[in-house]
C-alpha positions as CSV (number, residue, x, y, z in Angstrom):
1,M,0.0,0.0,0.0
2,A,1.3,3.4,-1.0
3,Y,0.2,5.0,2.3
4,L,0.2,4.4,6.0
5,S,-2.9,3.9,8.2
6,F,-3.4,6.5,11.0
7,I,-2.2,4.0,13.6
8,E,0.8,2.9,11.5
9,Q,1.9,6.5,10.9
10,T,1.4,7.5,14.6
11,M,3.4,4.5,15.8
12,H,6.2,5.3,13.3
13,Y,6.3,8.9,14.4
14,F,6.4,8.2,18.1
15,D,9.1,5.4,17.7
16,R,11.7,8.0,18.6
17,P,15.0,6.7,20.0
18,H,15.8,7.9,23.5
19,Q,19.1,7.3,25.4
20,S,19.3,10.0,28.1
21,V,18.1,13.3,29.4
22,C,19.8,16.1,27.5
23,I,21.7,18.4,29.9
24,E,23.7,20.5,27.3
25,P,22.5,22.8,24.6
26,V,21.9,21.0,21.3
27,A,24.0,22.4,18.4
28,C,22.7,21.5,15.0
29,P,21.3,23.2,11.8
30,A,17.7,22.7,13.2
31,A,18.6,25.0,16.2
32,W,17.7,28.1,14.2
33,R,16.2,31.4,15.3
34,G,13.9,33.4,13.1
35,A,15.8,36.7,13.5
36,E,19.0,35.0,12.2
37,L,17.5,33.5,9.1
38,P,17.7,35.1,5.6
39,P,14.4,36.4,4.1
40,L,12.0,33.8,3.0
41,E,12.5,34.6,-0.6
42,E,16.1,33.6,-0.2
43,L,15.3,30.4,1.8
44,A,12.6,29.2,-0.6
45,Y,13.2,27.4,-3.8
46,R,11.4,28.8,-6.8
47,L,10.6,26.3,-9.7
48,K,12.4,27.0,-12.9
49,P,10.2,27.2,-16.1
50,A,11.3,23.7,-17.2
51,E,10.4,22.3,-13.8
52,V,7.0,23.9,-14.0
53,E,6.4,22.3,-17.3
54,E,7.6,19.0,-16.0
55,V,5.1,19.2,-13.1
56,C,2.2,20.0,-15.6
57,R,3.1,17.1,-17.8
58,A,3.2,14.8,-14.8
59,V,-0.3,15.9,-13.7
60,D,-1.6,15.3,-17.3
61,H,0.1,11.9,-17.4
62,A,-1.2,10.7,-14.0
63,A,-4.7,12.0,-14.8
64,A,-4.7,10.1,-18.1
65,L,-4.1,6.8,-16.2
66,A,-7.5,7.2,-14.6
67,K,-6.3,5.3,-11.5
68,P,-7.8,5.8,-8.1
69,T,-5.6,8.3,-6.2
70,K,-4.7,5.8,-3.5
71,E,-3.3,3.5,-6.2
72,L,-1.0,6.0,-7.8
73,T,2.8,5.5,-7.4
74,R,5.8,7.7,-7.9
75,E,6.3,6.1,-11.3
76,D,2.9,7.4,-12.4
77,F,4.1,10.9,-11.7
78,P,7.6,11.2,-13.4
79,L,9.7,14.1,-12.0
80,S,13.2,13.5,-13.5
81,L,14.2,17.2,-13.4
82,L,13.1,17.6,-9.8
83,A,14.5,14.3,-8.5
84,N,17.7,15.7,-7.1
85,R,16.0,18.8,-5.7
86,I,13.5,16.6,-3.8
87,A,16.4,14.5,-2.4
88,D,17.9,17.7,-1.1
89,W,14.6,18.8,0.4
90,R,14.4,15.4,2.2
91,S,17.9,16.0,3.6
92,Q,16.9,19.5,4.7
93,L,13.9,18.1,6.6
94,A,15.7,15.2,8.2
95,G,19.1,16.8,9.1
96,G,19.0,20.5,8.1
97,L,16.8,23.4,9.1
98,G,13.9,21.1,9.3
99,F,11.7,23.0,6.8
100,Q,11.6,23.8,3.1
101,V,9.5,26.2,1.1
102,V,8.9,25.6,-2.6
103,R,7.4,28.4,-4.7
104,G,5.9,28.6,-8.2
105,I,3.6,25.6,-8.3
106,P,1.2,26.5,-11.1
107,V,-2.0,26.0,-9.2
108,E,-3.7,28.8,-11.3
109,R,-3.6,26.4,-14.2
110,W,-5.5,23.6,-12.4
111,N,-8.9,22.9,-11.0
112,Q,-9.1,21.6,-7.5
113,D,-9.0,17.9,-8.6
114,E,-5.8,18.5,-10.5
115,A,-4.2,20.4,-7.6
116,E,-5.1,17.5,-5.3
117,L,-3.7,15.0,-7.8
118,F,-0.5,17.0,-8.0
119,F,0.0,17.3,-4.2
120,W,-0.7,13.7,-3.5
121,C,1.8,12.5,-6.1
122,F,4.4,15.1,-5.1
123,G,4.1,13.7,-1.6
124,L,4.8,10.2,-2.9
125,H,8.2,11.6,-4.1
126,V,9.0,13.2,-0.7
127,G,7.9,10.4,1.6
128,R,5.1,8.1,2.4
129,P,1.7,9.7,2.9
130,G,-0.5,8.7,5.8
131,E,-4.0,9.1,7.2
132,Q,-4.5,12.2,9.2
133,N,-7.3,10.9,11.5
134,P,-9.1,7.7,12.3
135,D,-11.6,8.5,9.6
136,G,-8.9,7.8,7.0
137,D,-8.5,11.3,5.5
138,L,-5.3,11.3,3.4
139,L,-5.4,14.8,1.9
140,G,-6.6,17.5,4.3
141,H,-8.4,20.7,3.4
142,V,-7.4,23.6,5.6
143,I,-10.4,25.9,5.2
144,D,-12.9,27.7,7.4
145,T,-16.0,25.5,7.3
146,G,-18.0,27.8,9.6
147,D,-17.6,25.4,12.6
148,S,-17.8,27.0,16.0
149,Q,-14.4,27.8,17.6
150,R,-16.0,27.3,21.0
151,D,-16.7,23.6,20.4
152,S,-13.8,21.8,22.2
153,M,-14.1,18.9,19.6
154,V,-13.8,21.1,16.5
155,R,-10.5,21.0,14.7
156,L,-9.3,24.6,14.6
157,Y,-8.0,24.3,11.0
158,K,-11.7,24.2,10.1
159,T,-12.1,27.7,11.5
160,S,-10.4,31.1,11.1
161,A,-9.1,31.1,14.7
162,N,-5.6,31.4,15.9
163,I,-4.0,28.0,16.3
164,D,-1.4,27.6,19.1
165,Y,2.0,25.8,18.7
166,H,1.8,22.1,18.1
167,C,3.2,19.1,16.2
168,D,1.4,16.6,14.0
169,A,1.9,12.9,14.4
170,A,3.9,12.5,11.3
171,D,7.6,13.0,10.4
172,V,6.6,15.9,8.0
173,V,3.5,18.0,7.4
174,G,3.1,19.5,4.0
175,L,0.9,22.4,3.0
176,L,0.1,23.6,-0.6
177,C,-1.5,27.1,-0.7
178,L,-4.4,27.4,-3.2
179,N,-5.8,30.7,-1.9
180,R,-4.6,33.1,0.8
181,A,-6.8,35.0,3.3
182,R,-7.8,38.6,2.9
183,E,-6.0,39.5,6.1
184,G,-3.8,37.4,8.5
185,G,-3.5,33.6,8.4
186,Q,0.3,33.6,8.6
187,S,2.0,30.2,9.2
188,R,4.2,30.6,12.2
189,I,7.0,28.1,12.9
190,V,9.7,27.9,15.6
191,S,12.6,25.6,16.2
192,S,11.7,23.2,19.1
193,V,15.5,22.7,19.4
194,S,16.1,26.4,20.0
195,V,13.2,26.6,22.4
196,F,14.6,23.7,24.4
197,N,18.1,25.3,24.4
198,E,16.7,28.5,25.8
199,L,14.5,26.7,28.4
200,L,17.6,24.7,29.5
201,E,19.5,27.9,30.1
202,R,16.8,29.7,32.0
203,R,15.0,26.8,33.8
204,P,16.9,23.5,33.7
205,D,14.4,22.0,36.1
206,L,11.6,22.6,33.6
207,A,13.8,21.3,30.7
208,R,14.3,18.1,32.5
209,R,10.5,17.6,32.9
210,L,10.2,17.4,29.1
211,F,11.8,14.0,29.3
212,E,8.9,12.6,31.4
213,P,5.5,11.9,30.1
214,L,2.7,14.5,29.9
215,L,-0.9,13.4,29.4
216,L,-2.3,14.2,25.9
217,D,-6.0,14.7,25.4
218,I,-7.6,12.1,23.2
219,R,-10.2,13.8,20.9
220,D,-10.4,11.6,17.9
221,R,-12.2,8.8,19.6
222,E,-14.0,9.0,23.0
223,I,-13.8,5.3,23.5
224,N,-14.0,4.0,27.1
225,S,-11.6,1.2,26.5
226,A,-9.0,3.6,25.1
227,G,-9.3,6.0,28.0
228,S,-9.4,9.8,27.8
229,S,-5.7,10.5,27.6
230,L,-2.4,9.2,26.4
231,P,1.0,9.6,28.1
232,V,3.5,11.1,25.7
233,Q,7.1,12.0,26.4
234,P,7.6,15.4,24.8
235,C,11.4,15.2,24.2
236,C,13.6,12.2,23.2
237,Y,17.3,12.5,22.9
238,A,19.7,10.0,21.3
239,D,23.0,10.3,19.5
240,G,23.1,14.0,19.8
241,T,19.6,14.5,18.2
242,L,16.7,16.0,20.0
243,R,13.2,15.1,18.8
244,T,10.2,16.9,20.2
245,F,6.5,16.4,20.2
246,Y,4.5,19.3,21.7
247,H,0.8,20.2,21.5
248,A,-0.2,23.2,23.6
249,D,-3.9,22.8,23.4
250,Y,-4.0,19.0,24.0
251,F,-1.6,19.1,26.9
252,R,-3.8,21.7,28.6
253,S,-7.3,20.5,27.7
254,V,-6.7,17.0,29.0
255,V,-7.8,18.1,32.5
256,R,-11.3,18.4,31.2
257,H,-11.7,14.6,31.8
258,D,-12.8,13.4,35.2
259,D,-10.1,10.8,35.4
260,V,-7.3,13.3,34.9
261,A,-5.8,15.3,37.7
262,A,-5.1,19.0,37.4
263,L,-1.7,20.1,36.1
264,T,0.9,20.3,38.8
265,Q,2.6,23.7,39.5
266,L,5.7,22.4,37.7
267,E,3.7,21.2,34.7
268,Q,1.9,24.5,34.4
269,A,5.1,26.4,34.7
270,L,6.6,24.2,32.0
271,L,3.9,24.8,29.5
272,D,3.7,28.6,30.2
273,T,7.4,29.1,30.0
274,Y,8.0,26.9,27.0
275,E,5.3,28.6,25.0
276,A,6.4,32.1,26.1
277,I,9.9,31.4,24.8
278,A,8.4,30.1,21.5
279,L,6.5,33.4,21.1
280,E,9.4,35.7,21.8
281,Q,10.4,38.1,19.1
282,G,13.3,36.7,17.2
283,M,12.6,33.1,18.0
284,Y,9.9,32.3,15.4
285,L,9.4,32.8,11.7
286,D,6.1,34.0,10.2
287,M,5.4,32.9,6.6
288,D,2.7,34.5,4.4
289,L,2.1,31.6,2.1
290,L,1.1,32.6,-1.4
291,P,-0.9,30.6,-4.0
292,G,1.5,28.0,-5.4
293,D,3.7,27.8,-2.3
294,I,4.5,24.5,-0.6
295,Q,5.7,24.4,3.0
296,L,7.3,21.2,4.2
297,L,8.0,21.0,7.9
298,S,9.6,18.5,10.2
299,N,7.4,17.7,13.2
300,H,10.5,16.4,15.1
301,T,12.5,19.7,15.2
302,N,9.8,22.4,14.7
303,L,6.5,23.5,16.1
304,H,3.9,25.2,13.9
305,A,1.0,27.6,14.6
306,R,-1.2,29.9,12.7
307,T,-2.4,33.5,13.3
308,D,-6.1,34.2,13.0
309,Y,-7.5,35.6,9.8
310,V,-10.2,37.5,8.0
311,D,-11.4,35.8,4.9
312,Y,-13.0,36.9,1.6
313,E,-16.8,36.8,1.3
314,E,-16.7,35.0,-2.1
315,P,-16.5,31.2,-1.7
316,E,-14.1,30.8,-4.6
317,R,-11.6,33.2,-3.0
318,R,-11.6,31.8,0.6
319,R,-8.3,30.8,2.2
320,H,-7.7,27.2,1.2
321,L,-4.6,25.0,1.7
322,L,-4.1,21.3,1.0
323,R,-2.4,19.3,3.7
324,L,-0.3,16.1,3.6
325,W,1.2,14.0,6.5
326,L,4.4,12.2,5.3
327,S,6.7,9.6,6.8
328,L,10.3,9.8,5.6
């Protein structure tokens, strides 16, 4: 099968090696700070004209096969010109900055079905796609559906609300922008390695707590046998590499369950301090994704968030991004 089930992908993502508690700052390319990075236009890779035409030919070729999307393979979407670039982007995600932006995808030439076909097949070249929830969704649509932000069970990507820092349960999350918002909606990313390093310097006691489990709210399935929460160790450290899973909302909302105790003072201080550092000027990088932009982001070395936004009234102009979860 060309893709992983939700459980398979989650188990792969959380199968993080851990040898010891990290007590020294981690020095690596992923320990970046937003204020020290070049402008996004310099960081991003813009497709060359020949590469744009290759992408369009690949979409036409895959569409002509008339195969179900789930049955398509990399061979059904030939990208010989981009092959070396994609290998470089995989290296950047796994051992570099931990993110890559690609610009110039010709979404204006395609209808939505063709854009979905492109992004799915592009993902097959980067990694192995996986289901994003127990319902089996493989290609997410990040768009305001009008759902209430006050409903604790509503996924905030279906609203125009601010989304706090979090990681997804996949090695990489990919976004393809089809339409941008009228105002706001910036993608905000921060290096979880740099946040850890700063926390270690200021509050080593809190940094140490990241290597012990925190309870994570289970919202996908309220099944009695599964319980209401899941213990997750935020940080794992092995062979000089720090891998972090963090989800601000779910670490906090877990106390809504009767079988979960309130956060301790230490846990509350950890969440407050960690997130405050991640929101400091100079730590994060805001990206205003434009139509045709792809953002690829490692969920092991980065956290991502989104600012709230005001959308267009016309349905065809509303902010809309496609989302993939990928295993490397």
